[in-house]
N, C-alpha and C positions, 0 to 999 in steps of 0.2 A: 485072923483078919481084922484090921483096924476098922473103927466105925466109918471113917472116911472112905476106905476102900469098899466096905460093904454097901455104903450108900451109892457109891459109883456103880457097883454091879447092878443094883436095883434100877438106877437111872438108865443103864445100858439096856436092861431088859425092857423097861418102859418104852424106850426109843425103838427098840426092835419090834415090839408089838404094834407100836403106832405105825411104823413103816409097813408092816405086813398087812395090817387091816385097812390102811388108807385106800388101797385100790378097790376095796369091796364096799365102801360106804358111799352114801349119797354125797352130793356136792357140799353140803354143810358139814358133814362128817370129815370130808377131806380137808376143809379149811380148819376145822378144830385140830385135826392131826398135824397140820402144817404149823399152827401156832404152838402146839404142844412140843413139837420137835424143836422149834426155835427157842422156846423157854428152857427146855432141858439142855440144849446145846449151850446156852448162855450160862446156865448153872454149872455145867461141867467146866467151862472156862474159868469161872470164879474159883471152883474147888481146886483146879489145877494150879492156878496162880498163887493160891494160899498154901499149897503143899510144899514140903521141903524135898530135897533131892531124893532121899530114901523113899518117901511116900510116893513120889512120882514113878519110881521104878515099879512099885506094886500096882500102880494104876495103868501100866502099859496094856495089860491084857484086856481089861474092860473097855478101855478107849479104842483099842484095835477092833473090838467087837462092834462098838457103836459105829465106827467109820466103815466097817465092812457092810453093815446093814444099811447105812445111809448112802453108800455109793458116792456119786459126784454131787450130791445135794449141796448147794452153796451155803446152807445154814450151818454146816459143820466145817466150813473152810478154815475158820480160826482154830478149831480143834486140830485139824490136820497140820497147820503151821506150827502150833505149840508142840505137838508130839514129834514132828520132824526136827524141830530145833533141839528138842531134848535128845533125840538120837544122834544128832551131829555133835552135841557136847560129849557124848560117849564114843565119838568117832565111829559110829555105825552108819556109814554113808549109804549102804544098800538099803537099809531099813528106811532111812530118811527119804531116799529117792522113791521108794515104793509108796510111801504115804502121800507124797506131794504129786505123784504122777497124774491123778485126776485133775488137779488144779492146773498143771502145765498144759493139759489137753483141753481145758475149759475155755470159756470166753475171756476176752481181754478185760482187765480190771485190776484193782489193788491185790486181790487174792493171787492171781497168776503172777503179778509182778513180785510179790513176796516169795512165792514158791520158786521163782527164777533166781532170786537172791540166795535162797537156801541151797538150791542146786549148785550154784556157783561156789558157795562156801564149802560144800562137800568136795568139789573138784580141787579147790585150793588146798584142802587138807591132805589130799593124796598127791600133791605136786603138779597138778595140771593147771598152772596159772593162766596160760594163754587161752585154754578152753573156757575157763571161768570168766576171763575178760570178754569173750565173745557174748556171754550172757549178760554181763553187767553193763558194758558200755552203752547198749541201746536204751538202758533205763535212765541214764544221766539226764537230769532236768525234767523227768517225767513224773517222779514220785511226789505225793502230797503228804505233808506232815513231817515235822522235824524228826520224829522217831524213825519213820520209814527211811528218810533220807540219810540219817546217821548210820543205820544198819547197812544201807547200800554203800555209803562212803567207806565204812570200815571194811566191808567185803572187797571193795575196789582197791583199797590200799594194800591189803594182804595179797590179793591176786596179782597186783602189779609188782610187788616185791618178789613173789614166787616166780613170776615170769621175767624177772630182772629188767623190768621196764622202768628205769629210774626217772625219766622225764615225766611219765604218767604218774608215778608215785608222788612226785613233787606237786604237780598240778592238782591231784586229788586231795592231798593233805591240805594244801592252801585253800582250795575251794570249800572244803568241809569246814575247816576252822573259821573261815571268813563268814559263813552263813549260820553257824551254830550260835544260838542265843542263850539257851538254858543250861548247857553243860560244857562250856569251853574248857574248864579244868579237866573234866573227864576225857574230853577229846584229846587234849594235850598229853595226858597220861597214857592213853592208848597209843598215840603216835610215838611217844618215847619208848614204850615197851616194844612196839613194832620194829623200831630201828635196831633192836637187839638181833633181829633176824637178818640184818643187812651186813655183809662182810665189810671189813674195815676199808678195803680198797674201793668198794662200791660207795661207802659213806664219804670217802674223799671225793669221789665223782659227784655225789649229791651236793657236796659243798661247792664244787666247781660250777655245777648247774645253778646253784643259788646265787653265786656271785655274778652270774650273767643274766639272771631272770629279771624281768621288769614287771612289777605289780604296782597297783595304785589303791588308795582308799583302804577298805577293810582287808583286802587281799594283801596289801603291803604290811599291815599289822600282823596278819596271820603268818606271812612269809618270814618276817623278822623273828617271831616267836619260835617257829619251827627251826629256822636256821640256827638260832641260839642253842637249841637242843642238840643239833648235830655237832656244832663246834665244841660244846662242853663234853659231849660223849667222846669225840676224837681226842680232846685234850687229856681226858682221864686215861684213855687207851694208850696214848703216847707215853705218859708217865708210868703207867703200870707195866708196860712192856719195854720200857727204856728205848723207845723208837726215836732216835735222834733225827732221822730224816722227816718223820711225820711232824715232830715238834718244829723243825725248821720250816716246813711247808706251811704249818699253821701260822707261824709268826710272819712269814712272807706274804701269804695270800689271805689270811684270816682277818676278821674285823679288828679294829684298833682296840676295842674294849677288852679283848682277850688279854692284852698285855698288862692291864691293871686288875684283872680278875684274880680269884684265889689261886689260880694255877700259873699266873704270869711269871713269877720269879723262877719257879721250878722248870717251866717250859723254856725260858731263856737260857738257863744253864744247860739243859739237855740239848737244845738246838745248836749250841756252840760246838758240841762234839761232832756234829755232822760235817763241819769244815774239814776235819782230819780224814773222815771216811771218803769224802768226795774225790780225793786225789787218786784213789784206786780205781782202775778201769775194771768194769765187770759186766755181768749179763744184764745190761740196762738199756732201755729204749727211751729216747728223749723226744718230746714234742713241745712245740711252742703254742701257748694259749693266747688267743687274741689275734689281732691283725689290723690291717688298714681298713677300718670300717666295720659296721655291725654284722654284715653278712659274713665276712671272713672270720669274725669272732665266733659267730654261731657255728660255722663249719668246724672250727678248731675243737669246740666242745663235742660235736658229733664224732669227730675222729677219736678224741680221747675216750668217748663212750665205747666205740667199736673196739679199740685196742684193749681196753680193760676187759671186755667180754671174752676175748680170745687169747690173751697173753698167757704163754706157757708157764707151768709151775716153776718157781724159783727165779723167774724174771721180774724185774722191777721197772715200773713206769716212772720216768722223771718228767717234770713239767717246768716250764719257765715262761713267765709272762712276756708278751711281745714288747719290745722296746722301740725306740725311734728307728733303729736299723735292725733288720732281721739277723744279720751276722752276729750282732752283740748277744742276742738270745741264744743262738746256736753255740757260740763260744762258751756261754755260761753252762749249757748242758754238757758240753765236753768236759768242762771243769768239774762237773758233778759225777763224771765217770760213765757217761753214755757211750755205748759201743756202736749204736745205730741211731740215726736221726730220722724222724718222719715229719715232713714239712712241705711247704710249697703248695698252698691252696689255690693260687692263681698262676697263670703263666709267668707273670712278672716275678712273683715270689719264688716260683720254681727256678727261674733263671738265676736269681740271687743265691738260692740254696745250692744249685748245681755248681756254681763257681766256688762257693765256700767248701763244698765237699771235695772238690778236686784240689783246692789249695791246701786244706788241712788233712786230706787223705783219710776221711771218715766216711764209712758207708752211709748213704743217705737215700731214703725212699721219697720220691717226689709225687705229690698227690694231684698234680696237674702237669700237662706237657709244656715244657718251656719252649720258647722260640728256638729253631734249629741253630746249631753252632758247630763249627768244625772242631771235633775233639782233639785234645792234645795227644801226643804219643804216650803209650803206656796204658796201664789198667785204668778203667773209669770207675769212680767210686759212687756215682749217682745213678739211681735206677728209677725210671719213670713208670709208676704204677697207675697214675690217673689217666683219664682220657683227654683227647685233644678237642677243644671247642670247634676248631676248624673242621676236623673229621666228622664230628657230630652234625655240624651245619650242612656239610656236603651230603651226608646220608639222608638227612631230612629233606633237603631240597630235591634230591633224586626221588624220594618217595612221593613228594607233592607233585613233581613233574609227571610221574606215572599217572596221577589223577588229572593231569592237564592244567595244573596250577603252577604258574611261573612268577606271578607278581606277589612277592613275599616280603614281609617285614620281620626283622629279627629282634627279639626282646630278651632282656634279662642278663646282658653281659656286664652291665654296670653294677654299682653297689646298692642302688635303690631297690627296695622290695618290689615296687610297681611304678609304672609311669606316673609322673607328677601331673600331667595334663588331665583335665577333667571335662566332662560335658557340662552343659549349662546347669547352674545351681549345684554343681558338684555331685550330681546323682550317680554318675558313673566314673569309674577309675580310668578307663581307657578311652582314647579318642576315636570311637567307632565312626562318628560322622565324617571325620577327615579321612578315614580309611575307605569309606564306602565308595565303591566304583573303581578303586585303584589297587586295593590290597585284597587278595583272595586267599592268602595263606599267612599264618602267624607262627613263627618258630620261637619257642621259649627255650633258651639254653641255660637259664639260671634258676632263680628262686622258686621254691615250691609254692609258697603263699601267693606269689604273683600268678603262677600257673593255675592254681585253684580258683582264684578270683576271676581270672580271665575266662575260664570255662564257665563259671557261674553266670557272669554277665552275658556271655555269648549264648547261653541257653535261652535267654529271654528275647533274642533277636530273631527276626523272620529269616534272614539269610546271612548268618555270620560267616566270617572267613574260616577256612579249615585250620584247625590248631594242631601243631606238631611239637612234641615235647622231647627235649634232650634227656640224658640220663638223670640229671639232678632233679628234674621235675616229673620224671616218668611215673612215679607211683600215684600221682594225682589224676591219672588218665581217666576220662569218661568215655562213654561209648562212641561219642562223636569225634574224638581226637585220635591221632596216631601218636605213637611214642617209640623211643628206642629201648632196646633190651640188650644186655650184655651178660653172658653167663646165666646165672639164675636171678639176676637183679633186673627189674623189681618184681616182687611178689605182689600182684595186683589184688585189691580187695573188691568185694561186691559193692561196697558202699564207698565211693571215692572221697566222700566228705569225711570219712574216718581215717583217711590215709595218713594224715599228718600226726595222728596219735597212735598209729598202729605200725608194727614192723620197723624196719631200719631205714634210715635215710641213706642217700647215696654216699655221703661222706662218712657216715657211721659204718657202712659196708666196706668202704675203702680202708678205714681204720682197722676193721676186723681182718681184712685180707693182709694188710701190712703186718699185723701182729702174728698171723699164721706163718708168714714167710720168715719174719725175724726170729720167731720162736724156734722154727725148724732149723734155721742156720746156727743160732747160738747154742743149741743143744749139741752140735757136732764139734764145737771148738772149745778146748780146755782153756781155763783162765790163764792170763799171762803172769810173768814175774814183774818185779817193780821197775826194771830198767826201761829206758826209752826204746831200746832196740827190741825188747820183748813186746812192748806195747805196740810198736809199729807192725811187728810180725802178726800179732793177734788181730789187729784191724784188717790187715791184708788177708788173713785167713777167713775172717768173717765176710769180707767182700767176696771172696771166691765162693764160699758156701752159699751166700745170698744169691749169687748168680746161677747156681745150679740146683738148689733145693726144689722139691716138688711137693705140693700139698693142694687139696681141693680149695678153690676160691669162689667167692660169690659174684664178683663183678666182671669175671671173664671165664671162658671155658678153658683157658690155658691154666696149667698147674704151677707155673713159675716163670722165671725170666729166660729159661732155656739158654743160659750162657750169653745172653744179650743184655743190653742196658735199658731196653724198652719192652714192656710186656706186650704180647700179642692180644688184641681184643677185637672180636668180630661183633660188629654192630648190626643187630637185627631190628626190623620194623614190626611193631605190633599194631594191628588195625582193629 
């Protein structure tokens, strides 16, 4: 036994005797024992921190004895955290959980917060990212001290990656790097290493998120630094794997500095090869990123996120930036070899995409219901997966009417996040005063942020109008609102304030449903030959399979189009 371990055994014995005798001594003896316990606990912490990994293994038994004798005494809290962290490093999650259990059951404070972080780290190690996030997210903004915040942010990054929550991954990385003062280089190294755990397709998605994110000040600097890490990692991957499409996408959508970087020339040569590949029709799904306004752009990213999560093995996601005319972007996707298009985020865009699909005879899934139109004779190549705003409004008006509310205002159909009008001095976003006495119901058919802010402001009013939420805003529902539900969407959270960073948005869920349907259809159709006739037959067969495949979906209880061109969706009201 080493001198350090022997000393530790002696300390453990002293602590044990102190605890055993404390209940029998007079008040002054109790105080002396308390101070002795505190001193010895502090000494053990110092010994532990100075020990090397091998010595710490030999210290496990005496430390376990100390903690067993001390129970939930707060003076040994730091010892519990150190030993639990040690067990996690050895991937001994059950031992770590056992050690921190008294802290998790103890009073609120730094010790319980730290134990909660360790509990989450253990869950992440075993692949339970979502469960880890449930422990970590409530601690955001609560911790004091850079060391505690850094450990929390590290744990949050890894849990978000494990849960495949890419938007949360981005926000956490940026927030952490923006506030770190003493160890920015260390934080960047950790982020870079963490990205190794992210699949290449997901890294491409992260890059898409970055190009549409808006940060300011220190967060802008942090965002640029992390975005650069992702771009360089993708560039190296493209060159190492000879991925011409990835090289082309980086040149097309990546930052301009990439072209003059150390990888610029090699990427340019590799990207040129993608032109030859694009002419071959394959198992590819094409989407357009961006749109007419910020809201449509955000939704397109959500759709891409959902498609990536559910795209079948061997299928490829193609993207094209929005141009002045939607058909231009759709034609470019066909040129890249897309067999199915997913587009049409608004009724107007859906109408354009429908006409394009029928003209070019390319299977196309529409994410919004276009205005009615008498179909031409012959097979229809467009399939409506999204809901109709008119149907949502009718369902919500009927629900409000059941409550005796008929004077209703409808919000959120435009591109603005929230109404531009404000109350005096700009203290409120919405014109509550002008609504008073004439509007008793508010229907929100659009933006989630708008819906969340509307409900927050309404909670401070004495007699606010009844709020009714369409599918897009449904996951922000509070107890006072009513909302629509279709299929299993949305999964409501106990804390509506966390809704925007938890779970999937409506358009992400639509993207996932589209990917499931397309994946099932393309699996059944063999690839075509090079002739135009074979390509046309391939697209017709894909259209036919898309009309009749069945698979579980999130945004509707229907399992497919059932040989029709509009999916059936039952809208239910949640009160």
